[in-house]
PASEBA-1860 file (N, C-alpha, C; in nm, 3 decimals):
! residues 303
1> MSQLRFDG> 15.669/6.366/7.660/15.690/6.314/7.510/15.845/6.371/7.481 ~ 15.945/6.325/7.454/16.068/6.416/7.400/16.047/6.454/7.267 ~ 16.107/6.557/7.224/16.111/6.643/7.096/16.128/6.493/7.021 ~ 16.035/6.520/6.878/16.006/6.450/6.798/16.145/6.522/6.699 ~ 16.230/6.448/6.645/16.354/6.502/6.590/16.374/6.435/6.431 ~ 16.455/6.507/6.342/16.512/6.513/6.184/16.651/6.457/6.220 ~ 16.715/6.453/6.316/16.874/6.440/6.244/16.946/6.354/6.200 ~ 16.992/6.408/6.089/17.069/6.254/5.987/16.920/6.270/5.923
9> RVAVITGG> 16.818/6.310/5.886/16.743/6.298/5.804/16.764/6.349/5.690 ~ 16.688/6.343/5.529/16.723/6.399/5.420/16.578/6.398/5.355 ~ 16.521/6.520/5.351/16.385/6.511/5.292/16.397/6.627/5.159 ~ 16.316/6.591/5.070/16.268/6.652/4.983/16.140/6.683/4.960 ~ 16.094/6.796/4.943/15.970/6.852/4.985/15.948/6.962/4.836 ~ 15.816/6.909/4.739/15.833/6.980/4.637/15.737/7.093/4.649 ~ 15.715/7.172/4.580/15.649/7.308/4.602/15.679/7.351/4.730 ~ 15.811/7.348/4.766/15.852/7.397/4.922/15.885/7.542/4.976
17> GRGLGRAY> 15.860/7.624/4.844/15.909/7.744/4.859/15.786/7.831/4.909 ~ 15.657/7.772/4.913/15.559/7.886/4.978/15.445/7.830/5.038 ~ 15.389/7.897/5.129/15.267/7.857/5.173/15.292/7.705/5.249 ~ 15.184/7.579/5.209/15.219/7.478/5.324/15.322/7.425/5.282 ~ 15.423/7.410/5.199/15.560/7.372/5.170/15.654/7.409/5.274 ~ 15.667/7.538/5.251/15.745/7.624/5.311/15.695/7.611/5.471 ~ 15.592/7.595/5.553/15.600/7.527/5.664/15.643/7.417/5.697 ~ 15.619/7.328/5.600/15.672/7.199/5.616/15.819/7.212/5.625
25> AELLASRG> 15.898/7.301/5.559/16.015/7.272/5.528/16.092/7.364/5.668 ~ 16.039/7.445/5.689/16.100/7.491/5.790/16.062/7.411/5.916 ~ 15.947/7.365/5.961/15.956/7.293/6.081/16.070/7.155/6.061 ~ 16.056/7.078/5.937/16.154/6.974/5.947/16.314/7.007/6.000 ~ 16.341/7.158/5.947/16.439/7.172/5.941/16.497/7.245/6.040 ~ 16.396/7.288/6.118/16.387/7.354/6.274/16.463/7.245/6.381 ~ 16.401/7.092/6.326/16.404/6.951/6.376/16.555/6.931/6.369 ~ 16.628/6.943/6.274/16.737/6.864/6.240/16.737/6.798/6.088
33> AKVVINDP> 16.651/6.806/6.020/16.630/6.755/5.906/16.741/6.841/5.800 ~ 16.812/6.779/5.676/16.892/6.866/5.557/16.760/6.846/5.464 ~ 16.720/6.987/5.398/16.597/6.980/5.309/16.627/7.031/5.168 ~ 16.589/6.929/5.087/16.593/7.003/4.955/16.435/7.103/4.911 ~ 16.477/7.208/4.859/16.332/7.320/4.863/16.347/7.307/4.725 ~ 16.220/7.180/4.646/16.191/7.215/4.524/16.040/7.279/4.492 ~ 16.102/7.419/4.434/16.008/7.569/4.389/16.046/7.599/4.234 ~ 15.985/7.590/4.120/16.040/7.646/4.009/15.970/7.790/4.051
41> GVSLKGDG> 15.917/7.839/4.108/15.875/7.951/4.126/15.760/8.014/4.029 ~ 15.674/7.951/3.968/15.553/7.992/3.888/15.455/8.057/3.950 ~ 15.349/8.085/3.827/15.250/8.130/3.892/15.144/8.034/3.994 ~ 15.009/8.057/4.018/14.942/7.943/4.049/14.875/7.861/3.992 ~ 14.871/7.949/3.834/14.843/7.841/3.691/14.914/7.768/3.639 ~ 15.100/7.763/3.684/15.175/7.728/3.621/15.225/7.793/3.542 ~ 15.191/7.907/3.488/15.292/7.956/3.362/15.357/8.096/3.400 ~ 15.489/8.089/3.367/15.549/8.219/3.382/15.603/8.207/3.522
49> LTEDPAAE> 15.750/8.250/3.492/15.841/8.246/3.662/15.789/8.387/3.698 ~ 15.765/8.369/3.852/15.730/8.508/3.963/15.836/8.552/4.008 ~ 15.886/8.453/4.058/15.983/8.505/4.137/16.071/8.387/4.186 ~ 16.155/8.395/4.293/16.261/8.238/4.324/16.239/8.195/4.471 ~ 16.138/8.166/4.518/16.062/8.107/4.696/16.157/8.042/4.697 ~ 16.235/7.909/4.604/16.263/7.831/4.683/16.423/7.875/4.721 ~ 16.461/7.969/4.660/16.566/8.047/4.719/16.563/8.117/4.837 ~ 16.442/8.192/4.858/16.427/8.272/4.966/16.393/8.183/5.111
57> TVAAIKAA> 16.358/8.057/5.099/16.290/7.967/5.191/16.423/7.898/5.232 ~ 16.510/7.867/5.140/16.691/7.866/5.171/16.713/7.926/5.282 ~ 16.707/8.090/5.216/16.820/8.160/5.266/16.755/8.137/5.402 ~ 16.611/8.156/5.464/16.521/8.141/5.582/16.566/8.071/5.655 ~ 16.583/7.937/5.609/16.633/7.821/5.686/16.778/7.789/5.738 ~ 16.838/7.892/5.610/17.001/7.869/5.690/17.030/7.990/5.817 ~ 16.973/8.086/5.793/17.004/8.212/5.911/16.960/8.175/6.025 ~ 16.850/8.027/5.999/16.778/7.989/6.164/16.864/7.858/6.193
65> GGEAVANK> 16.971/7.892/6.149/17.072/7.756/6.155/17.061/7.591/6.126 ~ 16.988/7.591/6.012/16.928/7.459/5.934/17.049/7.475/5.785 ~ 16.983/7.337/5.725/17.078/7.288/5.622/16.954/7.279/5.512 ~ 16.990/7.384/5.396/16.872/7.344/5.327/16.930/7.380/5.161 ~ 16.898/7.330/5.029/16.937/7.381/4.911/16.823/7.367/4.826 ~ 16.804/7.454/4.767/16.745/7.488/4.598/16.716/7.410/4.531 ~ 16.625/7.371/4.436/16.583/7.292/4.329/16.472/7.378/4.279 ~ 16.519/7.375/4.127/16.376/7.476/4.050/16.345/7.374/3.945
73> DSVATPEG> 16.382/7.266/3.953/16.289/7.197/3.815/16.129/7.132/3.836 ~ 16.040/7.122/3.725/15.958/7.107/3.737/15.909/6.954/3.773 ~ 15.848/6.933/3.891/15.762/6.797/3.901/15.662/6.726/3.763 ~ 15.635/6.786/3.678/15.534/6.779/3.564/15.622/6.697/3.447 ~ 15.728/6.661/3.484/15.833/6.596/3.366/15.901/6.436/3.428 ~ 15.924/6.346/3.358/15.996/6.230/3.446/16.127/6.285/3.472 ~ 16.165/6.351/3.392/16.320/6.401/3.379/16.329/6.515/3.482 ~ 16.218/6.588/3.521/16.210/6.699/3.657/16.212/6.614/3.744
81> GKAIIQAA> 16.158/6.507/3.765/16.117/6.420/3.893/16.242/6.338/3.932 ~ 16.331/6.324/3.793/16.417/6.229/3.825/16.553/6.351/3.901 ~ 16.575/6.472/3.853/16.679/6.565/3.923/16.620/6.583/4.077 ~ 16.539/6.636/4.049/16.498/6.675/4.233/16.538/6.582/4.290 ~ 16.514/6.418/4.245/16.555/6.350/4.362/16.686/6.329/4.400 ~ 16.768/6.346/4.261/16.927/6.357/4.255/16.966/6.506/4.332 ~ 16.879/6.592/4.297/16.951/6.708/4.396/16.995/6.634/4.538 ~ 16.907/6.580/4.585/16.930/6.547/4.768/17.036/6.482/4.735
89> LDHFGRID> 17.063/6.347/4.631/17.195/6.275/4.669/17.340/6.313/4.641 ~ 17.298/6.437/4.539/17.382/6.490/4.492/17.481/6.589/4.629 ~ 17.364/6.635/4.718/17.442/6.772/4.811/17.426/6.711/4.965 ~ 17.331/6.586/4.962/17.325/6.533/5.097/17.363/6.372/5.126 ~ 17.420/6.299/4.973/17.397/6.191/4.976/17.305/6.093/5.011 ~ 17.179/6.109/5.008/17.069/6.047/5.091/16.940/6.079/4.997 ~ 16.825/6.032/5.053/16.674/6.089/5.099/16.620/5.964/5.152 ~ 16.594/6.024/5.249/16.484/5.959/5.390/16.319/5.973/5.376
97> ILIHNAGV> 16.305/6.129/5.351/16.150/6.155/5.328/16.138/6.246/5.204 ~ 16.014/6.214/5.127/15.979/6.263/5.021/15.822/6.341/5.043 ~ 15.830/6.450/5.070/15.676/6.525/5.088/15.680/6.610/4.936 ~ 15.574/6.560/4.854/15.483/6.619/4.722/15.379/6.673/4.752 ~ 15.415/6.824/4.754/15.322/6.956/4.790/15.300/7.037/4.674 ~ 15.381/7.013/4.556/15.334/7.068/4.475/15.205/7.084/4.376 ~ 15.194/7.204/4.327/15.018/7.216/4.276/14.993/7.321/4.208 ~ 14.928/7.311/4.135/14.848/7.459/4.039/14.732/7.428/4.065
105> VRRAPLAE> 14.650/7.520/4.041/14.521/7.577/3.994/14.454/7.576/3.852 ~ 14.366/7.523/3.828/14.325/7.598/3.687/14.139/7.548/3.639 ~ 14.087/7.607/3.775/13.954/7.627/3.744/13.845/7.621/3.655 ~ 13.760/7.545/3.600/13.709/7.569/3.513/13.578/7.504/3.560 ~ 13.419/7.551/3.439/13.308/7.451/3.486/13.359/7.360/3.406 ~ 13.262/7.195/3.428/13.340/7.121/3.381/13.292/7.137/3.212 ~ 13.181/7.162/3.154/13.157/7.166/3.029/13.251/7.257/2.930 ~ 13.335/7.346/2.993/13.429/7.451/2.954/13.552/7.433/2.974
113> MSYEDFEF> 13.611/7.321/3.054/13.716/7.297/3.068/13.783/7.255/2.967 ~ 13.916/7.289/2.932/13.990/7.275/2.859/14.082/7.123/2.851 ~ 14.111/7.074/2.763/14.195/6.904/2.789/14.347/6.998/2.801 ~ 14.387/7.125/2.817/14.493/7.151/2.848/14.557/7.132/2.945 ~ 14.394/7.222/3.041/14.413/7.275/3.158/14.375/7.118/3.215 ~ 14.319/6.981/3.201/14.312/6.896/3.269/14.441/6.829/3.297 ~ 14.454/6.821/3.137/14.626/6.746/3.161/14.712/6.821/3.263 ~ 14.734/6.961/3.216/14.816/7.028/3.291/14.822/6.995/3.451
121> VLDVHLRG> 14.687/6.991/3.541/14.679/6.957/3.624/14.717/6.816/3.708 ~ 14.695/6.745/3.611/14.701/6.609/3.631/14.837/6.552/3.625 ~ 14.932/6.675/3.563/15.113/6.662/3.518/15.151/6.729/3.656 ~ 15.092/6.801/3.725/15.195/6.815/3.846/15.127/6.752/3.971 ~ 14.972/6.755/3.963/14.933/6.668/4.095/14.972/6.506/4.146 ~ 14.940/6.448/4.014/14.925/6.282/3.970/15.043/6.240/3.945 ~ 15.038/6.314/3.808/15.187/6.217/3.744/15.309/6.293/3.809 ~ 15.304/6.441/3.875/15.443/6.479/3.923/15.454/6.400/4.059
129> AFHVVRSA> 15.356/6.363/4.126/15.379/6.253/4.269/15.430/6.119/4.176 ~ 15.408/6.093/4.073/15.462/5.955/4.028/15.654/5.977/4.002 ~ 15.624/6.125/3.959/15.746/6.076/3.874/15.853/6.085/3.990 ~ 15.820/6.214/4.100/15.945/6.171/4.213/15.908/6.088/4.282 ~ 15.820/5.978/4.348/15.816/5.888/4.428/15.846/5.786/4.299 ~ 15.844/5.773/4.233/15.928/5.646/4.113/16.082/5.702/4.099 ~ 16.153/5.814/4.157/16.272/5.836/4.144/16.334/5.793/4.285 ~ 16.276/5.793/4.392/16.279/5.793/4.524/16.275/5.612/4.580
137> FSIMCKAG> 16.176/5.563/4.513/16.144/5.436/4.607/16.191/5.358/4.593 ~ 16.307/5.330/4.483/16.385/5.225/4.466/16.519/5.250/4.597 ~ 16.560/5.380/4.604/16.658/5.433/4.676/16.624/5.417/4.802 ~ 16.488/5.431/4.882/16.449/5.391/4.960/16.447/5.241/5.023 ~ 16.387/5.178/4.940/16.346/5.030/4.977/16.527/4.976/4.973 ~ 16.615/5.034/4.893/16.742/4.985/4.919/16.801/5.008/5.021 ~ 16.773/5.117/5.097/16.849/5.133/5.215/16.780/5.080/5.341 ~ 16.615/5.070/5.305/16.574/5.008/5.394/16.484/5.113/5.479
145> YGRVVLTG> 16.464/5.200/5.423/16.382/5.304/5.510/16.343/5.419/5.425 ~ 16.193/5.477/5.449/16.138/5.572/5.356/15.982/5.621/5.425 ~ 16.011/5.735/5.402/15.883/5.798/5.414/15.833/5.866/5.294 ~ 15.690/5.851/5.289/15.669/5.952/5.185/15.526/6.013/5.229 ~ 15.492/6.131/5.201/15.365/6.201/5.208/15.335/6.258/5.094 ~ 15.219/6.215/5.051/15.152/6.296/4.942/15.037/6.380/4.967 ~ 14.994/6.487/4.911/14.878/6.594/4.904/14.800/6.534/4.819 ~ 14.714/6.509/4.915/14.559/6.472/4.865/14.478/6.602/4.879
153> SINGLYGN> 14.351/6.616/4.866/14.240/6.692/4.893/14.102/6.638/4.898 ~ 14.013/6.704/5.020/13.905/6.643/5.024/13.792/6.633/4.903 ~ 13.834/6.742/4.799/13.803/6.738/4.699/13.840/6.594/4.632 ~ 13.949/6.537/4.648/13.989/6.417/4.583/13.821/6.297/4.633 ~ 13.797/6.325/4.724/13.700/6.262/4.772/13.541/6.270/4.742 ~ 13.557/6.376/4.759/13.417/6.454/4.769/13.359/6.548/4.635 ~ 13.496/6.553/4.574/13.459/6.609/4.436/13.467/6.797/4.477 ~ 13.437/6.893/4.385/13.380/7.049/4.415/13.372/7.125/4.242
161> YQNANYSA> 13.294/7.198/4.265/13.258/7.254/4.152/13.360/7.336/4.074 ~ 13.352/7.318/3.936/13.492/7.365/3.888/13.657/7.319/3.885 ~ 13.597/7.148/3.939/13.749/7.115/3.980/13.772/6.993/3.945 ~ 13.716/6.984/3.820/13.710/6.813/3.765/13.861/6.788/3.784 ~ 13.964/6.864/3.710/14.124/6.804/3.694/14.138/6.797/3.831 ~ 14.135/6.934/3.929/14.237/6.864/4.045/14.158/6.783/4.166 ~ 14.010/6.739/4.166/13.945/6.646/4.234/13.997/6.504/4.162 ~ 14.002/6.503/4.061/14.046/6.372/3.938/14.174/6.347/4.004
169> AKGGTHAL> 14.276/6.461/3.991/14.398/6.434/4.043/14.465/6.396/4.176 ~ 14.374/6.426/4.253/14.365/6.375/4.390/14.344/6.259/4.439 ~ 14.227/6.263/4.354/14.195/6.113/4.395/14.289/5.978/4.327 ~ 14.293/6.010/4.228/14.400/5.910/4.210/14.543/5.929/4.301 ~ 14.590/6.062/4.373/14.713/6.009/4.410/14.642/5.974/4.591 ~ 14.549/5.962/4.568/14.525/5.876/4.708/14.590/5.739/4.700 ~ 14.469/5.698/4.528/14.555/5.557/4.520/14.668/5.489/4.529 ~ 14.771/5.610/4.425/14.871/5.604/4.414/14.989/5.554/4.560
177> SNVVALEG> 14.916/5.671/4.676/15.019/5.614/4.792/14.976/5.498/4.847 ~ 14.870/5.424/4.839/14.831/5.302/4.913/14.885/5.214/4.834 ~ 14.966/5.221/4.682/15.067/5.087/4.633/15.158/5.127/4.658 ~ 15.232/5.265/4.687/15.316/5.269/4.754/15.352/5.233/4.917 ~ 15.256/5.281/4.949/15.264/5.150/5.121/15.247/4.992/5.105 ~ 15.184/4.919/5.016/15.167/4.764/4.996/15.299/4.778/4.933 ~ 15.372/4.842/4.851/15.532/4.739/4.807/15.618/4.800/4.910 ~ 15.611/4.914/4.937/15.703/4.988/5.032/15.697/4.888/5.214
185> AAHNVKSN> 15.614/4.827/5.233/15.582/4.755/5.349/15.707/4.673/5.391 ~ 15.779/4.577/5.299/15.841/4.481/5.318/15.957/4.531/5.369 ~ 15.990/4.688/5.295/16.107/4.780/5.316/16.119/4.835/5.408 ~ 16.042/4.907/5.505/16.008/5.000/5.594/16.007/5.129/5.531 ~ 15.901/5.159/5.413/15.887/5.287/5.350/15.755/5.271/5.379 ~ 15.711/5.395/5.446/15.579/5.434/5.469/15.517/5.526/5.373 ~ 15.412/5.542/5.310/15.336/5.609/5.239/15.194/5.627/5.318 ~ 15.187/5.830/5.323/15.028/5.830/5.331/15.009/5.966/5.267
193> VILPAAVT> 14.900/6.015/5.352/14.826/6.108/5.219/14.787/6.224/5.336 ~ 14.807/6.335/5.301/14.800/6.435/5.396/14.691/6.540/5.319 ~ 14.544/6.523/5.363/14.498/6.607/5.311/14.452/6.768/5.367 ~ 14.503/6.889/5.325/14.524/7.002/5.429/14.445/7.070/5.375 ~ 14.381/7.198/5.468/14.333/7.333/5.434/14.380/7.422/5.510 ~ 14.449/7.506/5.406/14.507/7.661/5.432/14.486/7.762/5.399 ~ 14.451/7.886/5.452/14.449/8.006/5.346/14.612/8.031/5.276 ~ 14.613/7.999/5.171/14.765/8.019/5.093/14.714/8.047/4.968
201> RMSEGVDT> 14.856/8.103/4.860/14.778/8.136/4.745/14.743/8.080/4.657 ~ 14.658/7.972/4.688/14.547/7.851/4.648/14.430/7.881/4.710 ~ 14.373/7.984/4.765/14.314/8.035/4.839/14.225/8.145/4.760 ~ 14.323/8.201/4.665/14.262/8.293/4.579/14.154/8.297/4.491 ~ 14.045/8.353/4.511/13.881/8.368/4.445/13.812/8.328/4.535 ~ 13.860/8.253/4.631/13.761/8.218/4.731/13.737/8.319/4.871 ~ 13.590/8.331/4.932/13.628/8.446/5.039/13.618/8.355/5.157 ~ 13.725/8.396/5.242/13.780/8.344/5.325/13.734/8.396/5.459
209> SQFPPMPP> 13.651/8.540/5.407/13.653/8.590/5.560/13.595/8.575/5.668 ~ 13.508/8.462/5.629/13.436/8.389/5.721/13.553/8.283/5.806 ~ 13.655/8.261/5.756/13.726/8.139/5.791/13.780/8.109/5.953 ~ 13.782/8.032/5.999/13.882/8.041/6.162/14.035/8.074/6.110 ~ 14.096/8.103/6.209/14.289/8.147/6.133/14.309/7.955/6.070 ~ 14.383/8.013/5.977/14.399/7.867/5.913/14.544/7.868/5.839 ~ 14.634/7.933/5.931/14.757/7.949/5.852/14.804/7.800/5.824 ~ 14.931/7.810/5.741/14.985/7.670/5.683/15.053/7.620/5.830
217> EMVAAAVG> 15.075/7.677/5.884/15.204/7.615/5.982/15.087/7.540/6.090 ~ 14.966/7.551/6.071/14.828/7.467/6.148/14.842/7.319/6.092 ~ 14.896/7.299/5.939/14.912/7.165/5.918/15.049/7.080/5.955 ~ 15.136/7.174/5.914/15.291/7.131/5.949/15.296/7.003/6.050 ~ 15.240/7.010/6.166/15.260/6.944/6.243/15.239/6.788/6.210 ~ 15.103/6.758/6.132/15.065/6.625/6.124/15.128/6.549/5.995 ~ 15.178/6.649/5.886/15.273/6.643/5.821/15.434/6.585/5.840 ~ 15.410/6.660/5.943/15.583/6.638/6.077/15.561/6.490/6.074
225> WLAHESCS> 15.476/6.436/6.165/15.483/6.260/6.213/15.455/6.201/6.090 ~ 15.379/6.236/6.007/15.398/6.080/5.870/15.518/6.127/5.815 ~ 15.590/6.190/5.820/15.720/6.213/5.766/15.816/6.184/5.889 ~ 15.756/6.133/6.035/15.872/6.078/6.110/15.899/5.964/6.093 ~ 16.010/5.907/6.172/16.000/5.735/6.193/15.981/5.688/6.271 ~ 15.880/5.768/6.389/15.800/5.700/6.492/15.634/5.702/6.373 ~ 15.621/5.712/6.278/15.470/5.712/6.259/15.468/5.588/6.243 ~ 15.366/5.536/6.282/15.270/5.397/6.306/15.192/5.369/6.210
233> VTGEMLIS> 15.178/5.424/6.133/15.065/5.436/6.023/15.125/5.386/5.857 ~ 15.041/5.331/5.781/15.072/5.341/5.587/14.980/5.333/5.541 ~ 14.964/5.367/5.466/14.845/5.370/5.334/14.693/5.422/5.411 ~ 14.715/5.549/5.450/14.630/5.621/5.550/14.617/5.793/5.463 ~ 14.497/5.832/5.521/14.500/5.955/5.490/14.457/6.044/5.611 ~ 14.528/6.152/5.623/14.481/6.276/5.731/14.449/6.372/5.737 ~ 14.361/6.439/5.734/14.255/6.518/5.757/14.355/6.684/5.836 ~ 14.395/6.739/5.802/14.457/6.875/5.872/14.382/7.014/5.830
241> AAGRVARA> 14.303/7.091/5.895/14.244/7.159/5.877/14.153/7.231/5.984 ~ 14.210/7.396/5.992/14.184/7.448/6.133/14.165/7.397/6.256 ~ 14.289/7.372/6.265/14.348/7.279/6.383/14.234/7.156/6.405 ~ 14.160/7.095/6.291/14.122/6.972/6.329/14.193/6.864/6.260 ~ 14.243/6.776/6.349/14.361/6.677/6.256/14.233/6.543/6.282 ~ 14.156/6.465/6.173/14.116/6.332/6.204/14.184/6.231/6.054 ~ 14.103/6.115/6.036/14.138/6.050/5.959/14.046/6.043/5.842 ~ 14.051/6.051/5.733/13.981/5.943/5.597/14.010/5.852/5.541
249> YIAETHGV> 13.889/5.757/5.565/13.899/5.633/5.498/13.805/5.608/5.439 ~ 13.758/5.477/5.325/13.693/5.429/5.253/13.677/5.320/5.317 ~ 13.501/5.288/5.310/13.461/5.213/5.377/13.326/5.141/5.291 ~ 13.283/4.988/5.320/13.167/4.943/5.210/13.076/4.918/5.316 ~ 12.939/4.909/5.271/12.837/4.856/5.331/12.845/4.699/5.314 ~ 12.771/4.653/5.398/12.777/4.480/5.425/12.739/4.447/5.300 ~ 12.642/4.502/5.212/12.606/4.440/5.122/12.478/4.324/5.145 ~ 12.389/4.314/4.990/12.337/4.190/5.034/12.377/4.098/4.883
257> YRPEWSIE> 12.367/3.985/4.933/12.383/3.833/4.821/12.282/3.815/4.801 ~ 12.279/3.765/4.654/12.174/3.689/4.608/12.248/3.585/4.504 ~ 12.251/3.485/4.458/12.288/3.391/4.357/12.221/3.439/4.226 ~ 12.116/3.565/4.206/12.111/3.575/4.121/12.049/3.720/4.102 ~ 12.071/3.829/4.029/12.000/3.949/4.034/11.957/4.016/3.861 ~ 11.827/4.032/3.949/11.775/4.141/3.816/11.720/4.250/3.846 ~ 11.726/4.336/3.749/11.731/4.501/3.770/11.632/4.525/3.876 ~ 11.542/4.455/3.849/11.391/4.464/3.991/11.454/4.456/4.098
265> DIAAQIDP> 11.561/4.333/4.105/11.601/4.311/4.237/11.689/4.450/4.298 ~ 11.806/4.468/4.215/11.861/4.577/4.281/11.759/4.680/4.311 ~ 11.663/4.741/4.247/11.526/4.839/4.294/11.466/4.795/4.441 ~ 11.460/4.669/4.418/11.409/4.645/4.560/11.486/4.615/4.657 ~ 11.585/4.595/4.648/11.684/4.598/4.761/11.802/4.713/4.787 ~ 11.748/4.856/4.710/11.862/4.918/4.704/11.896/4.962/4.846 ~ 11.798/4.997/4.928/11.828/5.025/5.055/11.896/4.982/5.157 ~ 11.886/4.804/5.152/11.989/4.752/5.241/12.130/4.764/5.177
273> IRGTDTPV> 12.105/4.762/5.024/12.287/4.720/4.962/12.305/4.900/5.010 ~ 12.248/4.989/4.993/12.316/5.142/5.046/12.344/5.139/5.200 ~ 12.295/5.063/5.289/12.241/5.068/5.408/12.368/5.088/5.481 ~ 12.416/5.208/5.595/12.537/5.211/5.645/12.560/5.158/5.779 ~ 12.472/5.092/5.882/12.446/5.028/5.984/12.571/4.939/6.006 ~ 12.638/4.864/5.997/12.730/4.801/5.952/12.842/4.829/5.856 ~ 12.908/4.931/5.877/13.067/4.926/5.773/13.151/4.866/5.767 ~ 13.200/4.821/5.659/13.333/4.727/5.642/13.458/4.817/5.604
281> LFEPVPSG> 13.533/4.794/5.676/13.634/4.871/5.637/13.735/4.748/5.621 ~ 13.822/4.813/5.469/13.951/4.696/5.494/14.043/4.782/5.469 ~ 14.175/4.772/5.530/14.300/4.873/5.516/14.345/4.836/5.417 ~ 14.459/4.930/5.329/14.504/4.897/5.245/14.635/4.806/5.241 ~ 14.684/4.801/5.344/14.822/4.739/5.413/14.759/4.672/5.517 ~ 14.772/4.503/5.496/14.864/4.476/5.411/14.829/4.396/5.303 ~ 14.665/4.421/5.299/14.631/4.329/5.223/14.476/4.361/5.139 ~ 14.424/4.478/5.192/14.275/4.515/5.174/14.227/4.482/5.025
289> QLDHLKYG> 14.276/4.498/4.903/14.200/4.465/4.771/14.150/4.318/4.775 ~ 14.302/4.198/4.827/14.223/4.092/4.893/14.164/4.068/4.992 ~ 14.145/4.115/5.071/14.016/4.118/5.203/13.919/4.157/5.164 ~ 13.895/4.238/5.091/13.751/4.299/5.029/13.686/4.202/4.933 ~ 13.807/4.066/4.831/13.739/4.009/4.753/13.687/3.892/4.861 ~ 13.774/3.838/4.945/13.742/3.704/5.053/13.574/3.713/5.111 ~ 13.587/3.897/5.137/13.464/3.903/5.226/13.322/3.905/5.182 ~ 13.341/3.902/5.027/13.234/3.933/4.935/13.222/3.739/4.915
297> FAMATKR> 13.361/3.681/4.879/13.350/3.573/4.831/13.263/3.443/4.927 ~ 13.325/3.512/5.086/13.207/3.478/5.201/13.068/3.445/5.159 ~ 13.050/3.586/5.139/12.914/3.577/5.174/12.828/3.451/5.027 ~ 12.919/3.493/4.943/12.852/3.363/4.837/12.911/3.205/4.842 ~ 12.979/3.174/4.913/13.012/3.014/4.982/12.934/2.993/5.097 ~ 12.878/3.070/5.190/12.751/3.045/5.292/12.670/3.020/5.232 ~ 12.589/3.011/5.117/12.468/2.990/5.121/12.426/2.880/5.038
END
């Protein structure tokens, strides 16, 4: 297979100055993309400026012969989201690829988590995704092309201790991507989610001594494919962790139909209701929500 390149494409990568975002930026730039590196340089908790990672990554890309510019606006506000996308238009005249990777961590047990910490994590991960997608989406649709890659997490699928804010934000991000995929389908705008795992500064406080090699670069190939014009999927989730790439998806059991239910009926039928012998998968695009309804309605009308 010939090398998949990004010549002529413009990519915006939030949180692109460090860790996973930097790995994505350097890979796309090495294959011809012009890249906007968005990173305000804040701490892991999102408070206080620590350095200028966006400028450092831009310098590294330029030194390697690529094209990139830095942007330090925050994804956490609508104004910041607009400014990030505008930076691509101002410098390169277009936007083809949006990778929302920016993130913060504020861990606490559920019973002790402050409202401020809950809201702020949603501001960056979930609302931040909306802010940049909202600004880029109409431009992509008008151009008849776009690739959106949002960052989810296995925490958004399964939850995790002391991560109610992060898990909730990532679960919402998965759903947001499906809507982008649905509404973008007619305009060749595809949206997918990467569920990455790598040893980065977000691993602070986690014992990684027994982990296999997990550098950010191991995730970058999956993100690169999702961002490429040859990407053949939309409305999906790809896991990339320690060399394993897999698809995550939501499925339903076949279920049980009765014209009427009592609490006792549910108790008596709970095993077949929950049985996973014949799982049912409804693809989000083109009509997963409607297909789900039709499936259930068909059980009722056959009686």
